[in-house]
C-alpha positions as CSV (number, residue, x, y, z in Angstrom):
1,X,151.3,81.7,49.6
2,X,151.7,80.1,53.2
3,X,150.3,76.9,54.8
4,X,149.1,77.4,58.3
5,X,148.0,74.8,60.2
6,X,145.9,75.0,63.3
7,X,145.0,72.5,65.7
8,X,141.9,73.1,67.3
9,X,140.3,72.2,70.8
10,X,138.2,69.4,68.8
11,X,141.4,68.0,67.3
12,X,143.0,67.9,70.9
13,X,139.9,66.2,72.7
14,X,139.3,62.7,71.4
15,X,137.9,61.1,74.6
16,X,135.3,63.2,75.1
17,X,131.5,62.9,73.4
18,X,131.2,67.0,70.9
19,X,127.9,67.8,72.8
20,X,129.3,67.4,76.7
21,X,132.1,69.7,75.6
22,X,130.7,72.9,73.6
23,X,129.7,71.4,70.0
24,X,131.1,71.8,66.7
25,X,132.4,74.9,67.1
26,X,135.5,73.6,68.5
27,X,136.6,72.4,65.4
28,X,136.4,75.8,63.7
29,X,136.8,78.3,67.0
30,X,140.5,79.2,66.8
31,X,140.6,78.9,62.9
32,X,138.2,81.3,62.4
33,X,139.6,83.8,65.3
34,X,142.8,83.4,63.2
35,X,140.6,84.8,60.1
36,X,139.0,87.4,62.1
37,X,142.7,88.7,63.6
38,X,143.4,88.3,59.8
39,X,146.2,85.8,60.4
40,X,145.0,83.8,57.6
41,X,142.8,85.0,54.9
42,X,141.5,81.4,53.8
43,X,139.9,78.4,55.5
44,X,139.4,75.3,55.0
45,X,136.7,73.1,57.0
46,X,134.7,69.7,56.8
47,X,131.3,71.4,56.7
48,X,129.8,69.4,58.5
49,X,131.9,70.3,61.8
50,X,130.8,74.4,60.6
51,X,127.9,76.2,62.8
52,X,124.8,76.7,61.6
53,X,125.7,80.4,62.7
54,X,128.7,81.8,61.5
55,X,130.5,84.7,63.1
56,X,129.4,88.3,62.2
57,X,132.0,89.4,59.4
58,X,132.9,85.8,58.1
59,X,131.5,83.8,54.6
60,X,131.3,80.5,53.6
61,X,132.7,81.7,49.6
62,X,133.1,78.1,48.4
63,X,132.3,74.8,48.4
64,X,134.0,72.1,46.9
65,X,132.8,69.2,44.9
66,X,131.1,66.8,47.2
67,X,132.9,63.3,48.4
68,X,129.8,60.9,48.8
69,X,128.1,61.7,51.9
70,X,127.5,58.1,52.8
71,X,128.0,56.2,56.5
72,X,129.5,53.5,56.0
73,X,129.7,50.4,58.0
74,X,133.3,48.7,58.9
75,X,132.7,44.8,60.8
76,X,135.4,42.5,62.2
77,X,133.5,39.8,60.1
78,X,132.7,42.0,57.1
79,X,128.8,41.5,58.5
80,X,126.6,43.9,56.8
81,X,124.3,46.0,59.3
82,X,121.1,43.8,59.5
83,X,123.5,40.7,59.9
84,X,125.0,41.2,62.6
85,X,124.3,38.9,65.9
86,X,121.8,40.1,68.7
87,X,123.5,42.9,71.0
88,X,126.3,43.2,68.7
89,X,128.3,46.4,70.0
90,X,128.6,49.0,67.3
91,X,130.7,52.0,68.2
92,X,130.3,55.6,66.8
93,X,130.8,59.2,67.7
94,X,127.4,60.7,66.2
95,X,124.1,60.9,68.3
96,X,122.7,61.2,64.7
97,X,123.9,58.0,63.8
98,X,123.6,56.8,66.9
99,X,119.6,57.4,66.7
100,X,119.8,55.8,63.6
101,X,120.9,52.4,64.6
102,X,119.2,52.6,67.4
103,X,116.0,52.9,65.1
104,X,116.7,50.1,62.6
105,X,118.0,48.0,65.2
106,X,117.2,48.3,68.2
107,X,119.3,45.7,70.0
108,X,122.4,46.7,69.1
109,X,124.7,48.3,71.6
110,X,126.0,51.1,70.5
111,X,129.3,52.3,72.2
112,X,130.9,56.0,71.8
113,X,134.0,56.1,69.8
114,X,135.9,59.1,69.5
115,X,139.6,60.1,67.9
116,X,140.7,60.0,64.0
117,X,139.9,57.6,61.6
118,X,142.7,55.6,61.8
119,X,142.0,55.5,65.8
120,X,138.6,54.1,65.5
121,X,139.5,51.5,63.0
122,X,142.2,49.8,65.6
123,X,139.8,50.5,68.5
124,X,137.2,48.2,66.5
125,X,139.9,45.2,67.6
126,X,141.1,46.9,70.8
127,X,137.4,47.8,72.8
128,X,136.2,44.3,71.5
129,X,133.5,46.2,69.1
130,X,131.7,44.1,66.4
131,X,131.3,47.1,64.0
132,X,131.8,50.6,64.1
133,X,129.9,53.2,61.8
134,X,132.0,56.7,60.2
135,X,131.8,58.6,57.0
136,X,132.5,57.2,53.5
137,X,134.5,60.2,52.5
138,X,137.1,59.5,55.4
139,X,137.7,56.6,54.0
140,X,137.7,56.9,50.6
141,X,140.4,59.6,51.2
142,X,142.5,57.6,53.2
143,X,142.5,54.7,51.1
144,X,140.9,52.0,52.7
145,X,138.0,51.1,50.9
146,X,138.9,47.9,51.2
147,X,137.7,47.8,54.8
148,X,134.0,48.8,54.0
149,X,131.9,46.2,54.7
150,X,128.6,48.2,53.6
151,X,127.5,52.0,52.2
152,X,124.4,52.4,54.9
153,X,121.3,53.3,53.0
154,X,120.3,56.9,53.2
155,X,116.2,55.3,54.4
156,X,118.9,53.5,57.6
157,X,121.5,56.6,58.1
158,X,120.5,59.4,56.7
159,X,123.7,62.0,56.9
160,X,125.0,64.7,58.5
161,X,124.4,68.0,57.7
162,X,127.6,69.2,55.3
163,X,129.1,65.6,55.2
164,X,131.5,65.0,52.1
165,X,131.7,68.4,51.5
166,X,135.0,71.1,52.5
167,X,134.3,74.6,52.5
168,X,136.2,77.9,52.3
169,X,135.6,80.4,55.0
170,X,136.7,84.1,54.6
171,X,136.1,87.7,55.7
172,X,133.3,88.8,53.6
173,X,135.6,92.1,53.0
174,X,138.0,90.3,51.3
175,X,134.4,89.0,49.0
176,X,133.2,92.5,48.5
177,X,136.8,93.6,47.3
178,X,137.0,91.4,44.3
179,X,140.9,91.5,44.9
180,X,141.9,89.0,42.0
181,X,144.4,86.6,43.3
182,X,141.9,85.6,46.1
183,X,138.5,85.8,44.1
184,X,140.1,84.1,41.6
185,X,141.2,81.4,43.8
186,X,137.3,81.1,45.1
187,X,135.1,80.8,41.9
188,X,138.0,77.9,40.8
189,X,136.9,76.0,43.9
190,X,133.2,76.5,44.8
191,X,131.2,74.2,42.7
192,X,127.7,75.8,42.6
193,X,125.5,72.4,43.0
194,X,126.9,71.3,46.1
195,X,127.5,75.2,47.0
196,X,123.7,74.8,46.5
197,X,122.5,71.8,48.1
198,X,124.9,72.5,51.3
199,X,123.0,75.8,51.7
200,X,120.1,74.2,52.2
201,X,120.7,71.1,54.3
202,X,122.4,74.0,56.5
203,X,119.2,76.4,56.4
204,X,117.5,73.5,57.5
205,X,119.9,73.0,60.9
206,X,119.9,76.5,61.5
207,X,115.5,76.9,61.7
208,X,115.6,73.9,64.0
209,X,118.3,75.3,66.4
210,X,121.3,73.7,65.4
211,X,123.5,71.9,67.9
212,X,125.3,68.5,68.7
213,X,123.1,68.0,71.6
214,X,120.2,66.6,69.1
215,X,120.0,64.0,66.2
216,X,119.3,66.0,62.8
217,X,120.3,65.1,59.7
218,X,119.5,66.2,56.1
219,X,120.7,65.4,52.3
220,X,120.0,67.7,49.8
221,X,120.5,66.7,45.9
222,X,120.0,68.3,42.6
223,X,119.0,67.0,39.1
224,X,118.5,69.1,36.4
225,X,117.8,72.4,38.2
226,X,115.7,71.1,40.8
227,X,116.3,70.5,44.7
228,X,115.1,67.2,46.7
229,X,115.8,67.8,50.5
230,X,115.5,64.8,53.2
231,X,115.7,65.5,56.9
232,X,115.3,64.1,59.9
233,X,115.2,64.6,63.5
234,X,115.6,62.1,66.7
235,X,115.8,61.6,70.0
236,X,118.8,59.9,70.9
237,X,117.5,56.2,71.8
238,X,116.1,56.3,68.5
239,X,112.5,55.6,69.6
240,X,111.0,58.7,68.7
241,X,112.6,59.7,64.6
242,X,110.6,61.9,62.2
243,X,111.6,62.3,58.7
244,X,110.2,64.2,55.7
245,X,111.9,65.2,52.0
246,X,110.8,68.4,50.3
247,X,111.2,69.2,46.5
248,X,111.8,72.3,45.0
249,X,114.2,74.3,42.7
250,X,117.8,75.1,43.0
251,X,117.6,78.9,43.6
252,X,115.1,78.2,46.3
253,X,117.0,76.0,48.7
254,X,117.3,78.1,51.7
255,X,113.8,78.2,51.7
256,X,113.2,74.6,50.7
257,X,115.3,73.7,53.8
258,X,113.1,76.1,55.9
259,X,109.9,74.6,54.8
260,X,111.3,71.2,55.7
261,X,112.3,72.2,59.3
262,X,108.7,74.3,59.8
263,X,107.2,70.7,58.5
264,X,109.1,68.4,61.0
265,X,108.0,71.2,63.6
266,X,104.6,70.9,62.7
267,X,104.8,67.3,63.3
268,X,106.5,66.7,66.7
269,X,109.7,67.8,66.1
270,X,109.2,70.6,68.6
271,X,108.4,68.1,71.2
272,X,111.5,66.1,70.8
273,X,113.6,69.2,70.9
274,X,112.3,70.6,74.2
275,X,112.4,67.0,75.5
276,X,116.3,66.9,74.9
277,X,116.9,70.2,75.8
278,X,115.1,69.9,79.3
279,X,117.4,66.4,80.2
280,X,120.0,68.6,80.0
């Protein structure tokens, strides 16, 4: 087995919002091209970076056991979100986080923050920020748990679709051929409950239209064969935010995701999306 590191456009551009330069596909485009050209056989992605629609011929064959999907607050003083001073400067790279933070605390000054995780943490001091909000999974993987001031409740900041989960992408032809070595690798890595939860979240995203221009969020949990999905759509300024939830059996995951999206569209998400796309 040979490992090949592919640095994507999204990895190289660290000072511009994703929505302004092409969205999530910038983190996977070059890797998917390598798959389609048979230069690589398997690709590993953070599932929150994978667009709702895959290129023809590719599939997510496995999703590994999910790390904590929460967002966390890292503040300079250790203060929690509710205790930050009025007008506090909070850095984030995400419209989803921005919308929910402003909905919870309209007085905050949300500042754009890009770069890898250690760069963002350095900017907490170098750019005069009071706090930053990042994914718990990345902080845990780097062993920086002591920097976390607060794990944000999903009632305050619902996670991104696929957050905390890694996906294994491959050519559909390789899955169908059932080559023993490849099939075994994929089967061992897959965590069925996480895979089902992520499918439900991605079905929700797909029905709403996907993209980085709109603050979407969704998180599914599975227990005893039942699936519980939360989702939201918001305006970037957080003034309008629609939440919803839906339950079903685990084998109805994608249908539950679509049904929740339909519910939010009927309750006003259509108008939110139209207003955002007209502005863009």
